[in-house]
TISE-885150 format. One record per residue: residue in three letters; x, y negated, z negated of N, C-alpha, C in turn. Coordinates in Angstrom, 3 decimals. Example, Ala and Ser with C-alpha at 12.3 -4.5 7.8 and 13.67 -1.06 7.14 Angstrom:
2
tifi/nu/nv/nw/cau/cav/caw/cu/cv/cw
ALA/13.190/5.690/-7.800/12.300/4.500/-7.800/13.200/3.300/-7.800;
SER/12.850/2.250/-7.080/13.670/1.060/-7.140/12.900/-0.030/-7.870;
# end
This chain:
272
tifi/nu/nv/nw/cau/cav/caw/cu/cv/cw
MET/310.822/-231.285/159.017/311.542/-230.099/159.613/312.048/-229.851/157.929;
HIS/312.704/-229.374/157.773/313.656/-228.714/156.620/314.401/-227.704/156.749;
PRO/316.368/-228.702/157.563/317.457/-227.686/158.043/318.133/-227.439/156.490;
SER/318.625/-226.617/156.931/319.744/-225.733/155.867/320.864/-225.008/156.353;
VAL/321.480/-224.776/155.935/322.903/-223.849/156.285/324.201/-223.531/154.787;
GLU/323.785/-222.871/154.803/324.076/-222.352/153.010/325.288/-220.654/152.810;
PRO/325.416/-221.100/152.469/326.346/-219.335/152.382/325.263/-218.206/152.049;
GLY/325.873/-216.712/152.916/324.660/-215.609/152.632/325.475/-214.857/151.021;
GLY/324.750/-215.186/150.395/325.355/-214.314/148.967/326.879/-214.644/148.844;
ARG/327.618/-213.051/148.819/328.699/-212.571/148.010/329.559/-212.639/149.241;
SER/328.754/-212.319/150.586/329.451/-211.586/151.771/330.281/-213.121/152.404;
ASN/330.891/-213.305/153.656/331.136/-214.559/154.019/329.803/-214.737/155.309;
TRP/328.683/-214.123/155.128/328.125/-214.516/156.294/327.407/-215.875/155.517;
ARG/327.195/-216.489/156.887/326.789/-217.978/156.538/324.868/-218.077/157.409;
PHE/323.982/-218.907/156.773/323.134/-218.475/157.573/322.111/-220.159/157.561;
ARG/321.954/-220.338/159.097/321.456/-221.695/159.744/319.964/-221.696/159.821;
SER/319.181/-222.635/158.654/317.777/-222.196/159.040/317.228/-223.388/159.222;
SER/315.630/-223.553/159.928/315.210/-224.561/159.546/313.252/-224.598/159.651;
ALA/312.480/-225.379/159.103/311.360/-224.965/158.879/310.545/-225.947/158.899;
ALA/309.656/-226.021/159.966/308.667/-226.861/159.740/307.140/-226.580/160.007;
SER/305.661/-227.173/159.359/304.646/-226.791/159.357/303.467/-227.671/160.212;
HIS/302.369/-228.018/160.408/301.687/-228.467/161.187/300.112/-228.186/160.641;
PRO/299.302/-229.237/160.739/298.024/-228.702/160.525/297.112/-228.076/162.329;
GLY/297.859/-228.487/162.964/297.344/-228.177/164.322/296.325/-229.562/165.576;
ALA/296.101/-229.199/165.698/295.284/-230.156/166.692/294.229/-230.656/166.717;
VAL/293.688/-229.519/165.679/292.278/-229.788/165.325/291.827/-229.902/164.352;
ARG/292.471/-228.996/162.941/291.927/-228.952/161.873/292.899/-230.443/161.654;
ALA/291.969/-230.730/160.374/292.625/-231.929/159.331/293.401/-231.230/157.990;
HIS/293.471/-230.372/157.770/293.677/-229.421/155.994/294.790/-228.078/156.917;
ASN/295.997/-227.899/156.588/297.199/-227.193/156.679/296.757/-226.179/155.430;
GLU/296.453/-225.256/155.603/296.761/-224.335/154.728/297.949/-222.971/155.098;
ASP/298.710/-223.382/155.675/299.986/-222.715/155.537/300.719/-223.635/154.875;
ASN/301.635/-222.454/154.068/303.124/-222.735/153.658/304.385/-221.884/153.583;
PHE/305.765/-222.601/153.577/306.779/-221.870/153.454/307.519/-221.423/152.717;
VAL/308.883/-220.391/153.071/309.999/-220.522/152.166/311.610/-220.399/153.133;
ASN/312.240/-221.972/152.457/313.214/-222.391/152.980/314.743/-221.319/152.321;
ARG/315.271/-220.613/152.182/316.637/-220.290/151.259/317.630/-220.207/151.137;
PRO/317.963/-220.277/151.848/319.222/-219.615/152.616/319.891/-219.628/151.653;
ASP/320.292/-220.157/150.671/320.763/-219.648/149.786/320.737/-218.673/148.768;
LEU/319.779/-218.244/149.157/319.406/-216.667/148.058/319.239/-215.681/149.877;
GLY/318.951/-215.771/150.424/318.844/-215.399/151.458/317.440/-214.791/151.731;
LEU/316.645/-215.508/151.486/314.961/-215.602/151.190/314.470/-216.781/151.898;
TRP/313.151/-215.895/152.834/312.424/-216.954/153.620/311.425/-216.001/153.766;
ALA/310.192/-217.090/154.392/308.630/-216.555/154.564/307.829/-217.736/155.052;
VAL/307.055/-217.075/154.943/305.454/-217.752/155.681/304.342/-217.454/155.204;
ALA/303.264/-218.010/154.682/302.295/-217.418/154.039/300.961/-218.168/154.647;
ASP/299.683/-217.815/155.123/298.548/-218.221/156.127/297.418/-217.679/154.967;
GLY/296.418/-218.993/154.274/296.030/-218.797/153.423/294.290/-218.370/153.666;
ALA/294.123/-218.022/153.312/292.374/-218.284/154.556/291.422/-218.138/152.731;
GLY/290.276/-218.792/153.177/289.434/-218.346/151.674/288.186/-219.563/151.785;
GLY/288.604/-221.180/152.794/288.494/-222.358/153.013/289.348/-223.037/152.244;
HIS/288.268/-224.644/152.792/289.070/-225.434/152.443/289.622/-225.666/150.345;
GLN/290.612/-225.517/149.834/291.655/-225.726/148.937/291.812/-224.631/148.623;
ALA/291.057/-222.610/148.907/290.743/-221.989/148.584/292.843/-221.550/149.140;
GLY/292.633/-221.463/150.874/293.783/-220.525/150.902/294.854/-221.667/151.289;
ASP/295.019/-223.080/150.995/296.123/-223.485/150.539/296.477/-223.228/149.904;
LEU/295.674/-223.097/148.634/296.072/-222.356/147.138/296.406/-221.340/146.852;
ALA/295.904/-220.156/147.339/296.327/-218.513/147.884/297.412/-218.648/148.337;
SER/298.011/-219.578/149.484/299.730/-219.719/150.351/300.740/-220.091/149.297;
ARG/300.136/-221.400/149.315/300.945/-222.395/148.050/301.468/-220.957/146.903;
ILE/300.927/-220.404/146.163/300.331/-219.801/145.179/301.879/-218.492/145.551;
ALA/301.713/-217.889/146.076/302.515/-217.508/146.570/303.922/-217.511/147.248;
THR/303.968/-218.714/148.363/305.600/-219.143/148.458/305.878/-219.565/147.241;
ASP/305.622/-220.299/146.480/305.819/-220.633/145.317/306.952/-219.784/144.041;
ALA/306.467/-218.589/144.730/306.762/-217.232/143.439/307.631/-217.222/143.655;
LEU/307.605/-217.134/145.415/309.085/-216.344/146.161/309.883/-217.791/146.220;
LYS/310.095/-218.756/145.937/311.173/-220.155/145.769/311.519/-220.122/144.478;
ALA/310.722/-219.136/143.232/311.187/-219.255/142.104/312.230/-217.740/141.986;
VAL/312.180/-217.151/142.802/313.524/-216.076/142.759/314.089/-216.849/142.365;
PRO/315.359/-215.857/141.671/316.429/-216.157/140.885/317.904/-216.347/142.396;
SER/319.054/-216.442/141.545/319.767/-215.941/142.505/321.147/-215.481/141.930;
GLY/321.382/-214.414/142.689/322.648/-213.447/142.343/322.523/-212.068/142.317;
LEU/320.976/-212.112/142.664/320.241/-210.542/142.465/321.185/-210.045/143.889;
SER/321.261/-208.433/143.322/322.315/-207.779/144.157/321.126/-207.483/145.328;
ALA/321.398/-206.653/146.747/320.049/-206.651/147.705/319.148/-205.973/146.863;
THR/318.999/-204.231/146.297/317.846/-203.830/145.931/317.315/-204.810/144.636;
ALA/318.044/-205.250/143.425/317.784/-206.247/143.120/316.388/-207.543/143.665;
LEU/317.276/-208.132/144.525/316.407/-208.972/145.320/314.968/-208.064/145.975;
LEU/314.716/-207.546/146.557/313.768/-206.737/147.192/312.743/-206.499/146.374;
ALA/313.096/-206.114/145.267/312.517/-205.524/143.876/311.927/-206.639/143.088;
GLU/312.335/-208.402/143.565/311.948/-209.407/142.573/310.661/-208.946/143.589;
VAL/311.165/-209.697/144.824/309.750/-210.241/145.738/308.758/-208.894/145.810;
ARG/308.540/-207.697/145.495/307.496/-207.005/145.569/306.742/-207.293/144.079;
LEU/307.885/-207.361/143.230/307.402/-207.432/141.905/305.796/-209.294/141.743;
ARG/307.093/-209.491/142.411/306.092/-211.409/142.182/305.149/-211.491/143.400;
LEU/305.077/-211.052/144.401/303.748/-210.491/145.591/302.757/-209.668/144.971;
ALA/303.467/-208.832/144.333/302.320/-207.705/142.951/301.270/-208.865/142.160;
GLU/301.876/-209.647/141.286/301.796/-210.752/139.994/300.864/-211.987/141.142;
VAL/301.437/-211.957/142.422/300.049/-213.374/142.702/299.298/-212.235/143.797;
HIS/299.354/-210.988/143.741/297.914/-210.532/144.336/296.673/-210.652/143.721;
ASN/297.667/-210.059/142.317/296.072/-209.793/141.266/296.036/-211.824/140.697;
ILE/296.716/-212.929/140.733/296.516/-213.658/140.324/295.022/-214.090/140.966;
LEU/295.524/-214.435/142.420/294.634/-214.348/143.419/292.937/-213.523/143.507;
LEU/293.200/-212.087/142.933/291.877/-211.619/142.962/291.048/-211.637/141.846;
ALA/292.430/-212.382/140.431/291.805/-212.970/139.345/290.368/-214.266/139.400;
GLU/291.359/-215.119/139.857/290.577/-216.546/140.580/289.385/-216.107/141.515;
ALA/288.794/-215.236/142.231/288.036/-215.119/142.805/287.027/-214.706/141.879;
ALA/287.516/-213.758/141.564/286.554/-213.098/140.580/285.579/-214.355/139.352;
ARG/286.850/-215.066/139.469/286.275/-216.362/138.020/285.110/-217.569/139.402;
ARG/285.672/-217.674/139.977/284.924/-218.651/141.001/283.738/-217.863/141.693;
GLY/283.647/-216.585/141.244/281.971/-215.382/141.623/281.512/-216.104/142.842;
GLY/280.405/-215.415/143.037/279.890/-215.866/143.749/281.010/-214.869/145.728;
HIS/281.194/-214.892/146.972/281.374/-214.891/147.734/282.687/-215.436/147.568;
ALA/283.470/-216.094/146.583/284.464/-216.459/146.601/285.602/-215.476/147.214;
MET/286.583/-216.388/147.291/288.195/-215.880/148.414/289.099/-216.296/148.499;
LEU/289.920/-215.801/147.950/291.610/-216.207/148.029/292.327/-215.656/148.562;
VAL/292.814/-215.693/149.782/293.641/-214.614/149.883/294.919/-215.080/151.004;
SER/296.024/-214.880/151.315/297.160/-214.796/152.077/297.508/-213.850/152.441;
THR/298.176/-214.368/153.990/298.790/-213.108/154.555/300.585/-213.712/154.030;
ILE/301.449/-212.977/154.800/303.141/-212.894/154.286/303.719/-212.195/155.151;
VAL/304.933/-212.921/154.920/306.018/-212.199/156.177/307.090/-213.283/155.397;
VAL/307.619/-212.027/155.103/309.554/-212.190/154.784/310.594/-211.607/155.300;
LEU/311.963/-212.436/155.174/312.941/-211.894/155.556/314.075/-212.384/154.529;
LEU/314.411/-211.692/154.227/315.221/-211.220/152.906/317.222/-210.562/153.811;
ALA/317.675/-211.465/153.477/318.786/-211.367/154.244/320.453/-210.707/152.690;
ARG/320.830/-209.316/152.283/321.902/-209.419/151.852/322.969/-208.384/152.479;
ASP/324.437/-208.768/152.785/325.434/-208.603/152.666/325.268/-208.265/154.548;
ASP/325.244/-207.032/154.748/325.236/-206.656/156.451/323.508/-206.556/156.720;
TYR/322.531/-206.940/155.963/321.273/-205.896/156.430/320.390/-206.867/155.930;
TYR/319.213/-206.605/156.523/318.101/-207.753/156.493/316.970/-206.193/156.543;
ALA/315.950/-207.116/155.554/314.586/-206.618/155.481/313.336/-207.257/155.831;
CYS/312.355/-207.138/156.268/311.443/-207.747/156.505/310.115/-207.190/155.450;
LEU/309.272/-207.542/155.019/308.170/-207.316/154.587/306.978/-208.711/155.061;
TRP/305.757/-206.878/154.731/304.879/-208.355/155.620/303.331/-207.714/154.974;
ALA/302.029/-208.279/154.923/300.742/-208.184/154.758/300.417/-209.503/155.874;
GLY/299.223/-209.020/156.605/298.571/-209.705/157.535/299.334/-209.588/158.990;
ASP/299.235/-211.167/159.585/299.829/-211.117/160.842/300.020/-211.966/161.174;
SER/300.664/-212.788/160.231/302.411/-213.584/160.663/303.154/-212.827/161.026;
ARG/304.220/-213.044/162.047/304.933/-212.155/162.105/306.238/-212.957/162.369;
ALA/307.559/-211.812/162.348/309.005/-212.312/162.304/309.245/-211.281/163.755;
TYR/309.686/-212.238/164.329/310.497/-212.159/165.776/312.017/-211.905/165.312;
LEU/312.653/-211.023/165.972/314.354/-211.300/166.016/314.406/-211.417/168.083;
LEU/315.743/-211.910/167.477/316.500/-212.716/169.097/318.226/-212.114/168.495;
ARG/318.283/-211.059/169.629/319.447/-210.209/169.827/319.955/-209.726/170.887;
ASP/321.540/-210.370/171.112/321.941/-210.301/172.420/321.088/-210.324/173.854;
GLY/320.209/-211.411/173.517/319.234/-211.885/174.680/317.949/-211.211/174.779;
ARG/317.882/-210.452/174.077/316.629/-209.541/173.482/315.351/-210.438/172.563;
PHE/313.679/-210.574/173.027/313.348/-210.933/171.617/312.274/-210.236/172.035;
ARG/311.822/-209.488/170.452/311.086/-208.472/169.344/310.631/-208.861/168.946;
GLN/309.291/-208.295/168.899/308.494/-208.198/167.233/308.629/-207.384/166.215;
LEU/309.138/-207.506/165.214/309.894/-206.976/164.272/308.892/-206.358/163.270;
THR/307.653/-207.631/163.010/306.431/-206.754/162.634/305.072/-206.356/162.832;
ARG/304.430/-205.445/162.823/303.549/-205.571/163.097/301.672/-205.697/162.726;
ASP/300.807/-206.024/163.487/300.142/-207.213/162.788/299.121/-206.198/161.867;
HIS/298.484/-206.454/161.104/298.177/-206.034/160.356/296.147/-206.353/160.564;
SER/295.037/-206.569/161.837/294.872/-206.331/162.310/294.132/-205.722/162.887;
LEU/292.179/-206.346/162.771/291.036/-205.156/163.570/291.938/-205.071/164.593;
VAL/291.894/-206.291/165.722/292.437/-206.309/166.574/293.362/-205.267/167.498;
GLN/294.396/-205.256/166.421/295.999/-204.664/166.731/295.216/-202.829/166.485;
GLU/294.235/-202.423/165.664/293.648/-201.565/165.029/292.644/-200.931/166.689;
LEU/292.232/-201.377/167.395/291.479/-201.626/168.041/291.981/-201.590/169.449;
PHE/293.282/-202.454/169.564/293.962/-202.074/171.025/295.028/-200.564/170.733;
ASP/295.267/-200.085/169.562/296.040/-198.721/168.959/295.601/-198.079/169.435;
ALA/294.712/-198.355/169.111/293.166/-196.896/169.904/292.869/-197.205/171.188;
GLY/293.783/-197.422/171.668/293.506/-197.561/173.012/292.244/-198.229/173.399;
ALA/291.235/-198.775/172.144/289.539/-199.409/172.827/289.435/-200.906/173.348;
ILE/290.840/-201.324/173.576/290.762/-202.686/174.544/292.132/-202.691/174.830;
SER/291.890/-203.732/175.918/293.627/-203.808/176.202/294.681/-204.799/175.772;
ALA/295.871/-205.496/175.945/296.272/-206.356/176.013/295.870/-207.651/176.220;
SER/295.451/-207.627/177.038/294.499/-208.704/178.111/293.556/-209.377/176.719;
GLU/292.393/-208.621/176.703/291.516/-208.586/175.148/291.545/-208.034/174.564;
ALA/292.701/-207.801/173.953/293.015/-208.088/172.438/293.550/-209.608/172.613;
ALA/294.239/-210.140/174.015/294.600/-211.863/173.128/293.504/-212.371/173.675;
HIS/292.021/-212.386/174.168/291.064/-213.315/173.652/289.946/-212.751/173.005;
HIS/289.991/-211.519/172.055/289.185/-210.608/171.426/288.281/-212.081/170.065;
PRO/286.939/-212.311/170.400/286.303/-212.329/169.142/286.106/-212.482/168.083;
SER/287.161/-211.178/167.327/287.560/-210.546/166.426/289.065/-211.213/165.592;
ALA/289.692/-211.547/166.381/291.075/-211.897/165.830/291.673/-212.243/165.221;
ASN/290.603/-213.197/164.248/290.832/-213.861/163.399/290.395/-212.391/162.049;
ILE/289.838/-211.535/161.795/290.153/-210.605/160.997/291.329/-209.687/160.586;
ILE/291.591/-210.104/159.597/293.186/-209.288/159.108/292.530/-207.760/158.337;
THR/293.436/-207.278/158.339/293.307/-205.498/157.164/293.961/-205.752/155.923;
HIS/295.582/-206.757/155.694/295.446/-206.819/154.431/296.265/-208.205/154.502;
ALA/296.109/-208.082/153.431/296.296/-209.700/152.843/296.600/-209.991/151.640;
ILE/297.372/-210.469/150.719/297.376/-210.956/148.953/296.205/-211.285/148.912;
GLY/295.639/-210.883/147.915/294.330/-210.946/147.132/292.706/-210.494/148.240;
ALA/293.316/-209.531/148.479/292.295/-208.650/149.069/292.745/-206.627/149.120;
ASP/291.889/-206.525/147.986/291.716/-205.655/147.854/293.009/-204.422/147.191;
ALA/293.548/-203.653/147.552/294.429/-202.881/147.369/295.975/-203.745/148.419;
LEU/297.151/-204.012/147.790/297.996/-205.199/148.896/298.778/-203.291/148.862;
GLU/299.132/-204.093/150.043/299.889/-202.699/151.487/300.658/-203.905/152.279;
LEU/302.007/-203.823/151.650/303.428/-204.742/152.235/303.976/-203.390/153.268;
ASP/303.998/-203.651/154.387/304.990/-202.908/154.980/305.688/-203.544/155.515;
LYS/307.342/-202.608/155.887/308.995/-202.916/155.075/309.811/-202.653/156.659;
VAL/310.317/-203.508/157.031/311.479/-202.528/158.049/312.529/-203.623/157.956;
THR/314.057/-202.673/157.519/315.451/-202.473/157.259/316.163/-202.493/158.677;
ASP/317.751/-203.008/158.792/317.653/-202.196/159.914/319.357/-203.766/159.554;
ARG/320.315/-203.477/160.582/321.779/-203.792/160.129/322.056/-205.312/160.442;
LEU/322.865/-206.573/159.740/321.815/-207.525/160.497/323.539/-207.632/161.309;
LEU/323.648/-208.574/162.230/324.657/-208.874/163.552/325.231/-210.276/163.901;
PRO/325.692/-210.665/163.898/326.432/-211.996/163.789/325.287/-212.721/164.724;
GLY/325.032/-213.885/165.287/325.109/-214.311/166.123/322.747/-213.898/166.931;
ASP/321.965/-213.238/164.840/320.628/-213.446/164.956/320.677/-213.791/164.970;
ARG/319.377/-213.913/165.549/318.250/-215.274/165.352/317.019/-214.674/164.829;
PHE/315.872/-215.347/163.493/315.107/-214.962/163.853/314.205/-215.713/163.706;
LEU/312.387/-215.859/163.712/311.890/-216.133/164.125/310.554/-216.318/162.978;
LEU/310.062/-216.726/161.849/309.222/-216.309/160.933/307.832/-217.381/161.925;
CYS/306.707/-216.734/161.769/304.908/-217.755/161.824/304.273/-217.367/162.263;
SER/302.786/-218.431/161.675/301.848/-218.229/161.393/301.467/-217.344/162.919;
ASP/299.855/-217.520/162.744/298.988/-216.672/164.494/298.967/-218.373/165.449;
GLY/298.322/-218.849/164.273/298.750/-220.744/165.111/299.493/-220.577/166.393;
LEU/300.331/-220.726/165.819/301.777/-220.748/167.318/301.932/-219.329/167.388;
PHE/301.831/-217.886/167.974/301.905/-216.826/168.404/300.724/-216.490/169.694;
LYS/299.423/-217.234/168.827/298.105/-217.130/169.503/298.445/-218.795/170.551;
THR/299.174/-219.592/170.458/299.121/-220.396/171.206/300.135/-220.412/171.919;
VAL/301.309/-220.306/171.642/302.336/-220.194/173.200/302.622/-218.897/172.935;
SER/303.120/-218.604/174.152/303.849/-216.763/175.083/304.704/-216.990/173.903;
GLU/305.113/-215.940/173.977/306.406/-215.233/174.041/307.236/-215.556/174.433;
ARG/307.397/-215.713/175.689/308.763/-215.912/176.673/309.138/-217.722/176.465;
GLU/307.747/-218.657/175.761/308.373/-219.514/175.717/309.180/-219.264/174.202;
LEU/308.601/-218.869/172.965/308.855/-218.803/171.881/310.404/-218.844/171.904;
ALA/310.997/-217.176/172.755/312.488/-217.050/173.045/313.400/-218.067/173.373;
SER/312.047/-218.903/174.699/313.586/-219.414/174.969/314.037/-220.673/174.107;
ILE/312.367/-221.093/173.355/313.374/-221.942/172.192/313.761/-221.472/171.085;
LEU/313.585/-220.623/170.404/314.369/-219.649/169.216/316.195/-219.457/170.439;
ALA/316.109/-219.406/171.202/317.443/-219.519/172.100/319.078/-220.782/172.370;
VAL/317.827/-222.014/171.905/318.309/-223.101/171.644/319.435/-222.982/171.219;
GLU/320.934/-223.358/172.261/321.984/-223.647/171.547/322.527/-224.622/169.909;
GLU/322.409/-226.146/170.535/322.247/-226.691/169.741/321.976/-226.698/168.005;
ASP/320.898/-226.739/168.294/320.021/-226.494/166.261/319.111/-225.669/166.393;
LEU/318.556/-225.559/165.322/317.403/-224.573/165.195/316.332/-225.344/164.704;
PRO/315.714/-225.112/166.127/314.394/-225.400/166.716/313.157/-225.634/165.697;
ALA/312.761/-224.984/164.733/311.187/-225.762/164.343/310.760/-226.728/164.490;
GLU/310.719/-227.718/164.635/309.766/-228.462/165.184/309.557/-228.509/166.850;
ARG/310.569/-227.714/167.416/310.406/-228.211/168.507/308.571/-226.333/169.228;
PHE/308.889/-225.541/167.763/308.118/-224.814/168.047/306.343/-225.305/167.871;
LEU/306.671/-226.529/167.222/305.458/-226.949/166.703/304.827/-228.177/167.299;
ARG/305.527/-228.843/168.583/305.686/-230.009/169.593/305.189/-228.412/170.869;
ALA/306.055/-227.712/170.919/304.792/-226.497/171.883/303.906/-226.065/171.879;
ALA/303.341/-225.844/170.869/302.058/-225.402/170.385/300.440/-227.254/170.194;
LEU/301.252/-228.078/169.806/300.800/-228.571/170.565/299.741/-229.996/171.324;
ALA/301.402/-229.142/171.868/301.002/-229.609/173.552/300.363/-229.096/174.261;
GLN/300.010/-227.822/173.538/299.212/-226.659/174.450/297.323/-226.733/173.249;
GLN/297.262/-228.269/172.227/296.254/-228.057/172.149/296.080/-226.642/170.618;
ALA/297.484/-226.232/170.207/296.514/-225.421/169.232/295.646/-226.246/168.220;
ASP/294.719/-224.504/168.361/293.675/-224.815/167.073/293.302/-223.985/166.124;
ASP/294.860/-224.023/165.422/294.869/-223.463/164.059/296.198/-224.284/163.474;
ASN/296.345/-224.116/162.387/297.449/-224.271/161.524/298.381/-223.628/162.460;
ILE/300.289/-224.370/162.479/300.945/-224.094/163.116/302.344/-224.473/161.705;
THR/302.829/-222.987/161.444/304.466/-222.709/160.352/305.589/-222.021/161.357;
ALA/306.432/-222.467/161.446/307.779/-221.457/161.937/309.210/-222.064/161.567;
VAL/309.509/-221.225/160.684/311.245/-220.912/160.360/311.571/-219.746/161.358;
ALA/312.615/-221.323/161.521/313.385/-220.067/162.260/315.295/-219.674/161.526;
ILE/315.696/-218.787/161.844/317.566/-218.814/161.148/317.891/-217.934/161.636;
GLU/319.161/-218.667/161.762/320.369/-217.972/162.391/321.011/-217.452/161.777;
ALA/321.711/-216.051/161.463/322.576/-215.990/160.690/324.086/-215.380/162.111;
SER/325.740/-216.137/161.177/327.021/-216.343/161.572/327.768/-215.110/160.993;
GLN/328.809/-215.195/161.441/329.585/-214.762/159.429/331.434/-215.400/161.178;
GLN/332.604/-214.545/159.378/334.081/-215.401/160.652/334.066/-214.780/161.118;
THR/334.004/-213.063/161.076/334.474/-212.273/162.298/332.770/-211.550/162.554;
ASP/333.688/-211.207/164.002/332.621/-210.692/164.563/332.537/-209.583/164.718;
TRP/331.572/-208.308/164.232/332.611/-206.883/164.260/331.602/-206.380/164.991;
ARG/330.986/-206.863/165.473/330.871/-206.034/167.522/332.483/-205.951/168.171;
VAL/333.054/-206.939/168.445/333.825/-207.177/168.591/335.215/-206.319/167.534;
ALA/335.084/-206.377/166.454/336.341/-205.767/166.178/335.823/-203.934/166.462;
GLY/334.799/-204.051/166.545/334.832/-202.598/166.849/334.409/-201.566/165.429;
ARG/333.633/-202.323/164.286/333.038/-201.746/162.959/331.763/-200.803/163.331;
ILE/332.231/-199.887/162.384/331.798/-198.286/162.272/330.228/-199.025/162.272;
GLU/329.080/-198.159/162.877/327.219/-198.439/162.586/327.116/-197.751/161.400;
PRO/326.601/-198.447/161.068/326.056/-197.539/159.118/324.500/-196.898/159.643;
SER/324.374/-195.894/159.029/323.113/-195.087/159.221/322.463/-195.362/158.949;
ALA/321.015/-194.849/159.468/319.620/-195.702/158.943/319.846/-195.236/157.425;
GLU/320.038/-194.347/156.862/320.305/-193.625/155.453/321.166/-194.652/154.946;
HIS/322.386/-194.848/155.226/322.476/-195.743/154.821/322.025/-197.408/154.081;
THR/321.383/-197.833/155.843/320.781/-199.399/155.331/319.696/-199.157/154.144;
ARG/318.272/-198.167/154.004/317.849/-197.543/153.028/318.784/-197.290/151.284;
ARG/319.644/-196.771/151.680/320.551/-197.130/150.414/320.819/-198.520/149.872;
HIS/321.384/-199.432/150.660/321.366/-200.759/150.833/319.700/-201.527/150.305;
TRP/319.293/-201.308/150.190/317.756/-202.270/149.847/317.060/-201.119/148.717;
GLY/317.610/-200.041/147.982/317.468/-199.645/146.933/315.953/-198.183/147.606;
LEU/315.893/-197.830/148.944/314.708/-197.217/149.189/314.903/-195.652/149.395;
ALA/316.240/-195.484/149.727/316.508/-194.172/149.392/316.194/-193.699/148.359;
# end
């Protein structure tokens, strides 16, 4: 486990986080990697694919690039830097696959959480997920880039069918696959917010109700608890979890702070 407690940038935000990864109960090799940088307000999970060595390499190149993001960036500059680095990784993976020839494939999912001042942003490609626990409500922030998600959205399969679909491992977007497409969500950050970033080996094994229950544990941030829950159910894939808690000296929900508009949130990240 990699626990950290750091002040969040130039504001009075503090972030407490922990991260852990495991090959799972079946696989000998772990192709997941993560970033745990509360000092930057930057966290990520990457799940590589492409076979032994290729998947691990793909996810490691992605997370190493994010770990090297410099400190002191504004929200706009931080978001732009992350996008630039992921685009560079995408091109590196495409070039390496071409160099290897044949049907070589080096791809990785990515889910990134950024926090700066009073806001968070989430970027992703693939089916690694971000969840938010706020005021007792646990919800998924990301939407899977997967064939199963597309079938479900089209009404072709039910939720129960999606959970056990034979094509569950087919993703439609990833770093290193065709054109890079990153989805994003942004919103206000509130004191007490808890986030979970994870690879599919976790959420396909442990129910959302149990994930929420583990994330809500008050005494610590339980990255290893997520792994233990998945291993107890004989997870057949790699498992990675990054848990983050945001805290602030003044609880603005109590103090009556004026809520910013969606347009203000977008301007904060340079999206307007």
